N, C-alpha and C positions, 0 to 999 in steps of 0.2 A: 652306423653300430652293424658290426656282422650279425646276423640273424635276427634283428628288431623289428618288432614289428608298431605300427601306429596304435594309439589308443594308450588308456590306461591301464596301470598296470598294480596289483594286488600291492601294497605293502610285502618287501622281502623279509621273509622267516628263514631259518632254519631248516633243514628238512627233517622232518623226523618219525616220516612213513608215507603212504599213500594216504591214510584213513579209513572210513569206513565205507562201504558198500550197500545199496541197497540191491543189488545183485548176488551177494553174497552172507546166508545165515551168519556163517562166522568167518571172520577175516583171514585170509588166504595168509600164509608166512609171506615174507619180504626178505630177498634174499641178495647179497651187496658182493661187491668186485669190484676192487679198485682196478683204475685202469692203468696198463703199462704203455709207456711210447715206444719198446720193444715189442715187436709185432708177431712174433713166432709163438713167443712165450705167451703171451696174450689171450691168442689165438687157442695153444693148446689146455691154456685154467677156462676160458669160457666152454670149451667142447665137452671137459670133465666136469664142469657146476650147471651148467645151462641145460633142460633138458628142452628135447626137441618137441615141446606141445602146445597148445594156446594159451596165450599171456602176453599180462604187458608187460611192457619196459619204460622207465625214463634214467636221464642223464643228469647228472651232478656236476657242474662245475666248482671251481677250486675258491668257491663261500656257502660249498653247501648247496645251491641255488639249483629246485631242479628248473633245466632250459627243455629239455625236449621229452614228450613221454608219446609212446607207440605201442604197436601190437601185432602180432603173428599168430599165425594158426602153427607154426613152427618156429617158438621162441627162440631155439638156441642157433637154427640157420641165422635168423633175420639178425639177431646181434653179432655175427662171424660178419656181415654184409660191411659192417661200421670199417672194420679191423683188416682190411684188405690193402698189401703192399699195391702200389700204381694208381691207386683210385683218387687222387688228392682232390682232383676240382668236382667229385661227386659231393653232393646234397652230406650224405654221410659221415664223407670224410670230414666236413666242415664241421658236423656237429660233434663228431667224437673229435678233435682238433680242441674243444673248449671244456670236454667231458672229462673230468676227473675220478669218478665214481659212477657204478653202471646199478641199474637197483633193478629187481624185476620182480612178479610174482604169479604163477601158476594160476591159470582161471578155469581150467577144464571143459569147458563148453567155448567153442568159435565165437556164436551171437552172445553171450555175457560178455567176452573180450572185448566186443566190439562196444558194446554200451558201457563195460567200463574204461574202456578209453577216453569215450567224449567225455564220461564223468568227470575223470580225471584232470581234462584239460579246459572242461570249465571252473572245478576247484582251483588246479594251480597256474594258471593260463598261463606255459613258460612259454620263452619268448619266440622259438624256433618254432612253435605248430603255427601254424595257417588256418586247419579247418577247428572251430569247436569254438571260437571266442562270440560271446554274447555279444563284441559291436562289427561282428561281420554279417550283417543281416541280410539272409538270401531269400525272404519270404515276407510276403506283402499280401494286403485282406481287401478282396470290394466290397465296399460299403456306398450303403445311399445317404448321402448327406440330410443334415437336420435343417433343414432351409423351407421357405416359406413354397418356390417351387425346385424341389430335388434333382439330383442328378448324381452318377455314378461316378467314383474314384477311387482312386489308392491313396489305402491307409499302409506306414510302415508297423504300425501297433495295432493291436486288434479295439477299437475302440470300444464305450463305457456299456455296460448293459442297456437295453431299449433303444438301440439304434443297429438296423437291419444291416446283416455283414455275411458275406461268402467267403469259402479260401477255408485254411491260406492256399496260395499261390506264387508260382515261382517268381521273382520280381523281377522285374527287365524294362526292356525297352520296347520287347511284344507286347509285355501283358497293357503295359501306358498303353500303348497304340489300339491295342484290340478296348480297350476298356472307351477310348475315345468313338472307335466305328462304333460301340455301341449304343452310346447315348444318341449318335448321329441316325442309327439304324431307328430306333425307338423313336426318333424326332425330339429328344430332350435336350435341353440347354446343356455347354459346355461352358457359360462363361463364367466371372466371377462374382463372390458375393456379395460386389459395391451394389451389380447392378438390379435397379430395383426390378421389383415384378406387378405387373399390373391384368392380374386377370380378368379375361372378359363381363364373365359375370357378376365383379365385384370393382370393375373401375369407373369411377366417373364417368360420363358421356364425353368431355372432350377430350379425355383420354384413350379414345376406343379408334381414333384416327392417326395415333403414334406409327411413327415406320418403325420396323426391329433395325436393332442397337449392331448385327454384326449378318455376313452376308450369308450366314447358312436360312437366317429368318427370312431374308431376301426371298433367298431360290429356295424356301418352303421345305427345307432339309431339318428344321426346328420349329418348334411349335407356337413360338416366339412370345413365352409368356410373358417377356419386357414388354410388351406393346399390344396387349389385349390380344393376342393372336387365336385363344384357345381359353374355354372355361378352367376353373380350376377340375371340374370332374374328369372332364376330357383329360387333361396332363395327367392326373391322378390314374387314369383309366391304362395310360400306357404305361406307368410306370409298374403300374401290376403286370401286365403285360410281360413288360422288360425282365421282371422277378421271379415269373412264371418262368421263361427259358432259363432262367440263370438257376431253378431249381430243378430243370429237368423234366419241366411239364409238358412243353410246349414244341418238341422237336420240329414240327413243321415250321417255324422260324427259319432253320435254314434248307429245309427244305424250297420254300418258296425264292429264297434267296439262289439258289443253285438254279431251280426253272426259270428266274426274268432273269438270270446270265444267259443261258441257252436261246431265251428268246430274242435279248438281242443280240446276241452273237448272229446268229439269223438272219437277224435284221440290220444285218452289217453294221450295226450301232457300238463297234467295237470300243468305244472311251465307258461306255456305259456299264459296256460286259464286262469291261474288268474292273470297273467299280462295284459290281455287284460280285466279282470273282476275288475281290476284296474282302469284303464284306463275309464272304458265306468262309473264306478261308478265317478272318480274325476271330471271327465268334463261334469256328469251329474248335478252335484255339483254344476260348475260354469256356465250351461246353466240356472237351475234352480233361480239363485240370480240373473244373467241379465235379465229372464225374468220378475221374481219381480220387478224390476225396473223400463223395458220398461211400464211395468201394471201399474201404481203408476203416473210416468211422466205424460203417454200419458191419463192413463183413469181418472185421481182425477184432472181432471180440471172442478169447477163444484158450485155454488151459494148454500150451505146450510142454509138454514131459520133455527134459530133456536129461543124461545121462550125461556126470561129471565124474570125471574118475572109471574106473572099475567096477564099481558097485553103485555108487550113490547117485539119485535121480532127483532132480530138481523140479518144481514145478513152476514155471512162469504164466504170470497174469495179463493177457493182453486185452488191453479194453482200448477202442477207439487209435489201435494200431498203436498202441504204446507200452510196455512192459512197465506197469505199473509194480510188482511186487514180484518177487523171489521166495519160494518158499518150499519144506520138502513134502512131499505127499504125506494123506495120515496112515499113521503104523500105530497108534493108538485114540482108545477115544476120546480122551478129553485133546491130544492132537485132532482129531475129525471134528471136535464140534469147535473149537476154533478156528479153522480152518474154511468150514460151512458158512460162518459168521461173516468170514474175511471174504468170501465168495459171493454173498449176497449183497454185502455193501459195493464191493467191484459192479458188481454185474445186475444188483437190480435195479439201477437209474440207467438213466437216458444214454449212450457213451461222451463223456467228454471229447470236444474238438480241441485239439493242441495250443494252448493261448503262447508261449513262450516258444524264442528261438530252440532253447536245450528242450522241447518237448517235441519242434519238429524234425530235429535233430535225429532225434531219437525215433519219431515212426519212418525218417527216410531209413534207418537202417533195420528196421524191422519189417520194412514192407520189400527192400531190395533183399533181404538174406531168402523168403520166402520165393520171391522171384525166381533167385539165384540157384534155391533148393526146394524146386516143386514135391520132390517124394516127401519131406518134409511134415506138409498139409498133413498127409495121411496120419500122422501121429497126434497130430491135437485129437483134445478134448470137448464136446462143447461144455457151457455151464451146467447145462441142467447134467450132463453125465458125470461132470465133477462133483457138482454135490449128490447125486447119487451116489458116487463113491464114498463119497465124507458119511453119509447116510449109513453104506452100509456096512464098512468099518465100528461107526457107531453101535448102531444096531448086535452086531457081533461082540465088544464091550461088554455092553452092559449082558448077553447069554452065560460070558464065560464068567 
């Protein structure tokens, strides 16, 4: 089917509007325009009706089903691109061929429009959209297994509380290879759960002559807890050393790998040098990804004032890299009191780490926005500054 994606879709319902949004205290008005097959009149109608300002738009088919959602910083220009002559092979023309009606709402600010687009894709799951579907998971977590001899592995969902977890990280072959290397460098096992564990300090005497069950153990690249190759205390000390590296507390691990690489190279032990180089590159990749997560979670906690329209201003409350609320700045004593309570609820706790794919997509949008527009960082307010502003408005209201 043209434009269809794999995966279960929501039941078909007639389109009656985009629905509410956490990014707009008041729902923006929705504008609709029937699609004409004659392109010149269609383009003239779009130019007259659709503004060149940030907004989201949708395409509806002959069954009034939403088949595509998009956004643009220049909404009118973007919609015109769907109705150009001579662009039949283009994806835009393919979507327009199925469309019978175009709907849009003006968002006022490009970041809010990007977040609104993702919100609508999650809600409606249009068949022509590739980004934002729940089954398209591109993130994973690094976790320590709950086993007698734990090891590090990749999980596609955040494990239950109580289990040690790092991430989220971008999922892919490179990540899986790096985690295998992590177990290798810290001499942790990577065999399956059915392999029994016999620590040296708890194994019966005959078990102490067991042979390792894999080549890594025989070559002493694994502590071989399957063959009483180490004590439980030693094995868990290695785990804590690896966990400290993942937490960013032991950068010397990478320095030691790099030094060993140069030593082997000078001694013309090129295979060993290559192995150390690969270990350094793969562990550096994991360390960089986790450092980026820490920077976002702990550094992206602020209030971002944005202008929507000519005069209106909204405060976007960013916590853990995610926009958790959008509200008007305080104007009255009651509004200041309510906003102060909201600020204390959002910023008075440890920043949460995104756990769902939708959260991670929003975090990615927010972090990308400030990387692409570094000057916007100069507009942000710290939580303390925002709270002080609320208290000032509240005190001025009492004096009046």
